[in-house]
Biotite code that builds the C-alpha atoms (Angstrom):
import biotite.structure as struc

atoms = struc.array([
    struc.Atom([90.952, 91.150, 96.328], chain_id="A", res_id=1, res_name="GLY", atom_name="CA", element="C"),
    struc.Atom([92.597, 92.691, 92.951], chain_id="A", res_id=2, res_name="GLY", atom_name="CA", element="C"),
    struc.Atom([89.510, 92.464, 90.974], chain_id="A", res_id=3, res_name="THR", atom_name="CA", element="C"),
    struc.Atom([87.137, 94.699, 93.646], chain_id="A", res_id=4, res_name="ALA", atom_name="CA", element="C"),
    struc.Atom([90.440, 97.057, 93.798], chain_id="A", res_id=5, res_name="ALA", atom_name="CA", element="C"),
    struc.Atom([90.524, 97.519, 90.015], chain_id="A", res_id=6, res_name="ALA", atom_name="CA", element="C"),
    struc.Atom([86.744, 97.013, 89.611], chain_id="A", res_id=7, res_name="GLN", atom_name="CA", element="C"),
    struc.Atom([86.492, 100.391, 92.338], chain_id="A", res_id=8, res_name="ARG", atom_name="CA", element="C"),
    struc.Atom([89.839, 102.464, 91.197], chain_id="A", res_id=9, res_name="ALA", atom_name="CA", element="C"),
    struc.Atom([88.388, 101.986, 87.827], chain_id="A", res_id=10, res_name="LYS", atom_name="CA", element="C"),
    struc.Atom([91.891, 101.356, 86.725], chain_id="A", res_id=11, res_name="SER", atom_name="CA", element="C"),
    struc.Atom([95.296, 98.359, 86.914], chain_id="A", res_id=12, res_name="ARG", atom_name="CA", element="C"),
    struc.Atom([95.627, 98.521, 90.821], chain_id="A", res_id=13, res_name="VAL", atom_name="CA", element="C"),
    struc.Atom([99.281, 96.823, 92.957], chain_id="A", res_id=14, res_name="ALA", atom_name="CA", element="C"),
    struc.Atom([99.009, 94.903, 96.179], chain_id="A", res_id=15, res_name="THR", atom_name="CA", element="C"),
    struc.Atom([101.113, 97.198, 98.518], chain_id="A", res_id=16, res_name="VAL", atom_name="CA", element="C"),
    struc.Atom([100.267, 95.681, 102.073], chain_id="A", res_id=17, res_name="GLY", atom_name="CA", element="C"),
    struc.Atom([98.939, 92.842, 103.505], chain_id="A", res_id=18, res_name="VAL", atom_name="CA", element="C"),
    struc.Atom([97.933, 92.707, 107.558], chain_id="A", res_id=19, res_name="GLU", atom_name="CA", element="C"),
    struc.Atom([97.224, 89.867, 109.446], chain_id="A", res_id=20, res_name="ALA", atom_name="CA", element="C"),
    struc.Atom([96.826, 87.346, 106.923], chain_id="A", res_id=21, res_name="MET", atom_name="CA", element="C"),
    struc.Atom([94.880, 84.526, 109.019], chain_id="A", res_id=22, res_name="SER", atom_name="CA", element="C"),
    struc.Atom([94.880, 80.812, 107.387], chain_id="A", res_id=23, res_name="PHE", atom_name="CA", element="C"),
    struc.Atom([91.716, 78.716, 109.612], chain_id="A", res_id=24, res_name="HIS", atom_name="CA", element="C"),
    struc.Atom([91.200, 75.924, 107.646], chain_id="A", res_id=25, res_name="ARG", atom_name="CA", element="C"),
    struc.Atom([92.529, 74.201, 104.576], chain_id="A", res_id=26, res_name="PRO", atom_name="CA", element="C"),
    struc.Atom([91.158, 74.435, 101.079], chain_id="A", res_id=27, res_name="VAL", atom_name="CA", element="C"),
    struc.Atom([90.549, 70.893, 100.088], chain_id="A", res_id=28, res_name="ARG", atom_name="CA", element="C"),
    struc.Atom([90.524, 69.183, 96.368], chain_id="A", res_id=29, res_name="VAL", atom_name="CA", element="C"),
    struc.Atom([87.004, 69.819, 94.813], chain_id="A", res_id=30, res_name="GLY", atom_name="CA", element="C"),
    struc.Atom([86.444, 71.974, 97.200], chain_id="A", res_id=31, res_name="ASP", atom_name="CA", element="C"),
    struc.Atom([84.309, 74.964, 95.741], chain_id="A", res_id=32, res_name="VAL", atom_name="CA", element="C"),
    struc.Atom([86.260, 78.230, 96.808], chain_id="A", res_id=33, res_name="LEU", atom_name="CA", element="C"),
    struc.Atom([84.063, 81.597, 97.544], chain_id="A", res_id=34, res_name="CYS", atom_name="CA", element="C"),
    struc.Atom([85.888, 85.327, 97.953], chain_id="A", res_id=35, res_name="CYS", atom_name="CA", element="C"),
    struc.Atom([84.464, 88.008, 98.982], chain_id="A", res_id=36, res_name="TYR", atom_name="CA", element="C"),
    struc.Atom([85.950, 91.584, 99.364], chain_id="A", res_id=37, res_name="ALA", atom_name="CA", element="C"),
    struc.Atom([84.507, 94.648, 101.423], chain_id="A", res_id=38, res_name="SER", atom_name="CA", element="C"),
    struc.Atom([85.738, 98.119, 101.559], chain_id="A", res_id=39, res_name="LEU", atom_name="CA", element="C"),
    struc.Atom([87.199, 99.313, 104.792], chain_id="A", res_id=40, res_name="GLU", atom_name="CA", element="C"),
    struc.Atom([88.803, 102.428, 103.709], chain_id="A", res_id=41, res_name="LYS", atom_name="CA", element="C"),
    struc.Atom([89.393, 104.821, 100.589], chain_id="A", res_id=42, res_name="GLN", atom_name="CA", element="C"),
    struc.Atom([92.031, 106.985, 100.644], chain_id="A", res_id=43, res_name="GLY", atom_name="CA", element="C"),
    struc.Atom([93.694, 109.454, 98.130], chain_id="A", res_id=44, res_name="THR", atom_name="CA", element="C"),
    struc.Atom([95.334, 106.845, 95.951], chain_id="A", res_id=45, res_name="THR", atom_name="CA", element="C"),
    struc.Atom([94.812, 103.443, 97.798], chain_id="A", res_id=46, res_name="SER", atom_name="CA", element="C"),
    struc.Atom([92.101, 100.941, 99.063], chain_id="A", res_id=47, res_name="LEU", atom_name="CA", element="C"),
    struc.Atom([92.135, 98.611, 101.718], chain_id="A", res_id=48, res_name="THR", atom_name="CA", element="C"),
    struc.Atom([89.526, 95.690, 101.349], chain_id="A", res_id=49, res_name="PHE", atom_name="CA", element="C"),
    struc.Atom([88.659, 92.734, 104.264], chain_id="A", res_id=50, res_name="ARG", atom_name="CA", element="C"),
    struc.Atom([88.311, 89.842, 102.156], chain_id="A", res_id=51, res_name="ILE", atom_name="CA", element="C"),
    struc.Atom([87.738, 86.731, 102.978], chain_id="A", res_id=52, res_name="GLU", atom_name="CA", element="C"),
    struc.Atom([87.782, 83.303, 101.683], chain_id="A", res_id=53, res_name="ALA", atom_name="CA", element="C"),
    struc.Atom([85.166, 80.473, 102.639], chain_id="A", res_id=54, res_name="TRP", atom_name="CA", element="C"),
    struc.Atom([84.338, 76.931, 101.099], chain_id="A", res_id=55, res_name="VAL", atom_name="CA", element="C"),
    struc.Atom([81.466, 74.935, 100.257], chain_id="A", res_id=56, res_name="ILE", atom_name="CA", element="C"),
    struc.Atom([83.155, 71.404, 100.898], chain_id="A", res_id=57, res_name="ARG", atom_name="CA", element="C"),
    struc.Atom([83.474, 68.753, 98.248], chain_id="A", res_id=58, res_name="ALA", atom_name="CA", element="C"),
    struc.Atom([80.204, 66.276, 98.710], chain_id="A", res_id=59, res_name="GLY", atom_name="CA", element="C"),
    struc.Atom([78.367, 68.099, 100.843], chain_id="A", res_id=60, res_name="THR", atom_name="CA", element="C"),
    struc.Atom([76.685, 71.038, 98.561], chain_id="A", res_id=61, res_name="TYR", atom_name="CA", element="C"),
    struc.Atom([74.335, 71.884, 101.532], chain_id="A", res_id=62, res_name="GLN", atom_name="CA", element="C"),
    struc.Atom([75.321, 75.448, 101.056], chain_id="A", res_id=63, res_name="GLY", atom_name="CA", element="C"),
    struc.Atom([76.785, 75.561, 104.538], chain_id="A", res_id=64, res_name="ASP", atom_name="CA", element="C"),
    struc.Atom([79.940, 77.855, 103.899], chain_id="A", res_id=65, res_name="GLU", atom_name="CA", element="C"),
    struc.Atom([83.592, 77.397, 106.131], chain_id="A", res_id=66, res_name="VAL", atom_name="CA", element="C"),
    struc.Atom([85.844, 80.247, 106.430], chain_id="A", res_id=67, res_name="LEU", atom_name="CA", element="C"),
    struc.Atom([89.428, 79.359, 105.244], chain_id="A", res_id=68, res_name="VAL", atom_name="CA", element="C"),
    struc.Atom([91.143, 82.548, 105.135], chain_id="A", res_id=69, res_name="THR", atom_name="CA", element="C"),
    struc.Atom([90.654, 85.778, 105.755], chain_id="A", res_id=70, res_name="GLU", atom_name="CA", element="C"),
    struc.Atom([92.656, 89.139, 106.229], chain_id="A", res_id=71, res_name="GLY", atom_name="CA", element="C"),
    struc.Atom([93.613, 92.990, 104.960], chain_id="A", res_id=72, res_name="HIS", atom_name="CA", element="C"),
    struc.Atom([94.771, 94.027, 101.825], chain_id="A", res_id=73, res_name="PHE", atom_name="CA", element="C"),
    struc.Atom([95.595, 97.757, 100.701], chain_id="A", res_id=74, res_name="THR", atom_name="CA", element="C"),
    struc.Atom([95.884, 98.132, 97.204], chain_id="A", res_id=75, res_name="PHE", atom_name="CA", element="C"),
    struc.Atom([97.025, 101.805, 94.835], chain_id="A", res_id=76, res_name="VAL", atom_name="CA", element="C"),
    struc.Atom([95.337, 102.828, 91.889], chain_id="A", res_id=77, res_name="ALA", atom_name="CA", element="C"),
    struc.Atom([98.107, 102.844, 88.807], chain_id="A", res_id=78, res_name="LEU", atom_name="CA", element="C"),
    struc.Atom([97.990, 104.816, 85.691], chain_id="A", res_id=79, res_name="ASP", atom_name="CA", element="C"),
    struc.Atom([98.493, 103.797, 82.383], chain_id="A", res_id=80, res_name="GLU", atom_name="CA", element="C"),
    struc.Atom([102.195, 104.587, 83.152], chain_id="A", res_id=81, res_name="SER", atom_name="CA", element="C"),
    struc.Atom([102.220, 102.389, 86.112], chain_id="A", res_id=82, res_name="GLY", atom_name="CA", element="C"),
    struc.Atom([102.191, 105.633, 88.703], chain_id="A", res_id=83, res_name="ARG", atom_name="CA", element="C"),
    struc.Atom([99.787, 105.636, 91.155], chain_id="A", res_id=84, res_name="LYS", atom_name="CA", element="C"),
    struc.Atom([96.467, 108.159, 90.826], chain_id="A", res_id=85, res_name="ARG", atom_name="CA", element="C"),
    struc.Atom([94.073, 109.752, 92.681], chain_id="A", res_id=86, res_name="LYS", atom_name="CA", element="C"),
    struc.Atom([91.274, 106.885, 93.058], chain_id="A", res_id=87, res_name="VAL", atom_name="CA", element="C"),
])
């Protein structure tokens, strides 16, 4: 999520909130983990993303993905001094 937020903000970001994070299934050793972030809200200095983590189970490789975790994360854009800045 931080990578998606930093790309959108074009600067460093800090996580300032995590809301409604749900763990649906475990991630197993050997699984291929895929993370997806979609922007839900952009404020003056903040960005809120819905982030989902899906896995392709080890040994299947059929492309079927299983949702394992999801949540809403809020990030704030930072300037060079570590203070919040406009996005």
